[in-house]
C-alpha positions in Angstrom: 0.0 0.0 0.0 1.2 3.5 -0.7 -0.3 6.6 0.7 -0.4 9.8 -1.3 0.0 12.7 1.1 -3.3 14.3 0.2 -5.4 11.2 -0.7 -6.7 8.2 1.1 -4.6 5.0 1.0 -4.9 3.2 -2.4 -3.6 -0.1 -3.6 -0.9 0.4 -6.3 -0.3 -3.3 -6.9 -2.4 -3.8 -10.1 -0.6 -6.9 -11.1 -2.6 -9.4 -9.1 -6.1 -10.0 -10.5 -9.1 -9.8 -8.2 -10.6 -13.3 -8.3 -14.2 -12.3 -7.8 -14.0 -9.6 -10.6 -12.5 -12.2 -12.9 -15.3 -14.6 -12.1 -17.9 -11.9 -12.8 -16.3 -11.0 -16.1 -16.2 -14.7 -17.1 -19.9 -15.2 -16.2 -20.8 -12.0 -18.2 -18.8 -13.3 -21.2 -20.4 -16.7 -21.0 -23.9 -15.2 -20.8 -23.1 -12.9 -23.7 -21.7 -15.8 -25.8 -24.8 -17.9 -25.0 -27.1 -15.0 -26.0 -25.1 -14.5 -29.3 -25.3 -18.2 -30.0 -29.1 -18.3 -29.5 -29.5 -15.3 -31.8 -27.4 -16.8 -34.5 -29.2 -20.1 -34.0 -32.5 -18.4 -34.2 -31.6 -16.6 -37.4 -30.5 -19.9 -39.0 -33.6 -21.6 -37.9 -35.7 -18.7 -39.2 -34.0 -19.0 -42.6 -34.6 -22.7 -42.5 -38.2 -22.2 -41.6 -38.7 -19.6 -44.4 -37.1 -22.0 -47.0 -39.2 -24.9 -45.7 -42.4 -22.7 -46.0 -41.5 -21.7 -49.6 -40.8 -25.3 -50.5 -44.1 -26.4 -48.8 -45.9 -23.8 -50.8 -44.4 -25.1 -54.0 -42.0 -22.2 -54.6 -38.6 -22.8 -56.1 -36.2 -19.9 -56.2 -32.9 -19.8 -58.1 -30.8 -16.7 -57.3 -27.7 -18.1 -58.9 -28.5 -17.0 -62.4 -30.3 -20.1 -63.7 -33.8 -21.3 -64.6 -36.0 -22.5 -61.8 -36.6 -26.2 -61.6 -39.3 -27.4 -64.0 -39.1 -24.4 -66.4 -40.9 -25.6 -69.6 -38.5 -26.5 -72.4 -41.2 -25.5 -74.9 -40.8 -21.8 -74.0 -37.7 -20.1 -75.4 -35.7 -18.1 -72.9 -34.3 -14.6 -73.9 -30.7 -14.6 -74.7 -29.8 -12.5 -71.6 -28.2 -13.1 -68.3 -30.7 -14.5 -65.8 -30.6 -12.8 -62.4 -33.3 -14.7 -60.6 -35.7 -17.5 -61.5 -38.8 -18.4 -59.5 -41.3 -21.2 -59.9 -44.5 -21.1 -57.9 -47.9 -22.7 -58.3 -49.0 -20.0 -60.8 -46.0 -20.4 -63.1 -42.5 -19.2 -63.6 -40.9 -15.8 -63.3 -37.5 -14.6 -64.6 -35.6 -11.4 -64.0 -33.0 -10.9 -66.7 -30.4 -8.2 -67.2 -31.4 -6.1 -70.2 -28.6 -3.9 -71.5 -31.1 -2.3 -73.9 -34.6 -3.2 -72.7 -36.4 -1.9 -75.8 -34.1 -3.9 -78.2 -34.1 -6.9 -75.9 -38.0 -7.0 -75.7 -38.1 -6.7 -79.5 -35.5 -9.6 -79.9 -37.4 -11.8 -77.4 -40.7 -11.1 -79.3 -39.0 -12.3 -82.5 -37.6 -15.4 -80.8 -41.1 -16.4 -79.6 -42.7 -15.7 -83.0 -40.0 -17.9 -84.6 -40.9 -20.6 -82.1 -44.6 -20.5 -83.1 -46.0 -18.2 -80.4 -48.6 -15.6 -81.3 -47.9 -12.1 -80.0 -50.7 -9.9 -78.6 -51.2 -7.0 -76.1 -48.1 -5.1 -77.2 -47.4 -1.9 -75.4 -44.7 0.8 -75.3 -44.9 3.1 -72.3 -41.2 4.0 -72.3 -42.0 7.6 -72.8 -45.1 7.5 -70.6 -46.0 7.0 -67.0 -45.2 3.3 -66.9 -41.7 3.6 -68.4 -41.9 0.0 -69.7 -42.4 -2.0 -72.9 -43.8 -5.4 -73.4 -46.2 -7.9 -74.8 -48.1 -11.2 -74.2 -47.4 -14.3 -76.3 -49.3 -17.6 -76.4 -48.3 -20.9 -77.9 -47.4 -24.5 -77.2 -49.8 -24.6 -74.2 -48.2 -21.5 -72.5 -48.8 -17.8 -72.0 -45.7 -15.6 -71.8 -45.8 -12.0 -70.5 -42.6 -10.1 -71.0 -42.0 -6.5 -69.7 -38.8 -4.5 -70.2 -37.7 -1.7 -67.9 -35.2 0.5 -69.7 -32.3 2.4 -68.2 -32.3 6.2 -68.3 -35.9 6.5 -67.2 -37.2 7.4 -63.8 -37.3 3.7 -63.0 -33.7 3.3 -64.2 -34.1 -0.5 -64.0 -32.4 -2.1 -67.0 -34.0 -5.5 -66.8 -36.5 -7.7 -68.5 -39.2 -9.6 -66.5 -40.8 -12.7 -68.0 -43.8 -14.6 -66.6 -44.7 -18.0 -68.0 -47.8 -19.9 -67.1 -49.9 -22.7 -68.6 -52.5 -21.3 -70.9 -56.2 -22.2 -70.4 
């Protein structure tokens, strides 16, 4: 112990740990790690639960740039990079990168026509409120709805959305 002339006696030997303080810190660390583990475990189980719920509802999602399982081979796919593919009980949905949405929609329309699909419900709102362009096509037992969202519009999206379902 040392005594400063104007202060109360203080302990200057800080080299020896206080056993009860060390135990308290260890308990707090253990409780904190346990809480963290339960949160991490809960988030994993929440993801697992969400994936199971999607699967149970018949939803198949491919976020790795491919077609969803079961996509009909009778329907041509645009010659663009697939960002996301989704299959659900109503049909299939694709989101594709469209460097030039207007030209890409036109090219996909030509591809479907060449494959025997009939084009209808064409629209071009690229200069209007919708800022999109698209069409509906039917053939080979399927209905295809394609909508392009161009870059350099208020939407600034640069992608093509394609929905495919069995036709009635």
